[in-house]
C-alpha positions, 0 to 999 in steps of 0.5 A: 765585187768591192762593195758587198751589200745584201738583205739579211739572211744569216743562219746563226752558225758559228761564222763570226759574222754577227747575230744570225737571221733576225727575220722581219718585223714591226719597227713600231713595237713597244712591248717591254717583256724581257724575253727571259721570264722571271727576275734576278735576285735584285729584282731586275728582269732575267736577261735574254742572254747571260751577261756580266753581273751589274749589266741590265739589258734594254727590254726587247721591243723598246723603241728609242730616239736618236741619241738614246742608249740601249744595252744589248747582247748577242752571240757573235759566235757559238759559246760567246756573248757580246754586250754593247752599249749602243747609241744611234746618233744620226741618219743620213740619206746619201746620194747613190752617186757617192758609189759611182766609182764602185762596181755595183749591179743593176739592183744595187744601182737602183737602191737608196744609200743611207749612212747611220752614225752609231756609238758603241761601247764594249761592256761585256767580257768578249773580245769583239775585235773584227766583229760587225755591229749587229744593226740593220735598217728597216725599210718601208716594206718591213724588210731588214737590210744588213750594213754594207762592207768595203774592201777599200776605203770609202771616206764618206762612210767607212762602214767598218767592223769593230777595231782591233783591241775592242775589249771591255771598256773600249768605245768607238763611233762609226758610220755604217752604210746601207743599200736599201733596195728599190730606193726604199725609205729608212724607217728605223734602225733595228737590233735583233739578237735572234730571229724571234727576238722582239727588236730594239729600234731607233727612230728619228729624222733622216737628213736628206742630201743637200740639193745643188742650186741650179746654175744661173742662166 
């Protein structure tokens, strides 16, 4: 199938695919615990993953608005820690007809299509070339949905992995596509480093598709 879309179900194994199995949760959580316990010598909270000196991770449980930055970390593969500055910039509810030329099954055809525009910068030490941005959308039923990927070009929202040469200091803005089952609503964009991670979420207004005016006469 040219388009792949699925609800999140990774097992955190060393497959290079991303963040493991975050599970589900409440997008409205605003707990500010760092999840690491204790503090560093400069008084900052102990990070939940080892990150380069000078990096301060955003508190797990933080709820942000569109355009606000979070600094996050996750293990894209065993023994490797990726660190990103992330800004979710725009949420768009697209017409599923944009995929009418793609081979979709019945469940996918009855999904809602959303585009999420996000800017990410590599602020860690790992080469993140070819890694997918570990962001999910949370629907109205509390389920997490993974971004879709395309084997050929999809111009409205390419939904790519991070580009080749995505080393320390590199920055990119991309559009990620999501198929939310049963024409569900997009309630939040969620980052989860692990299954038991208290998610960092972005919430904001979802732009609805423009309705074509009825033909006169």
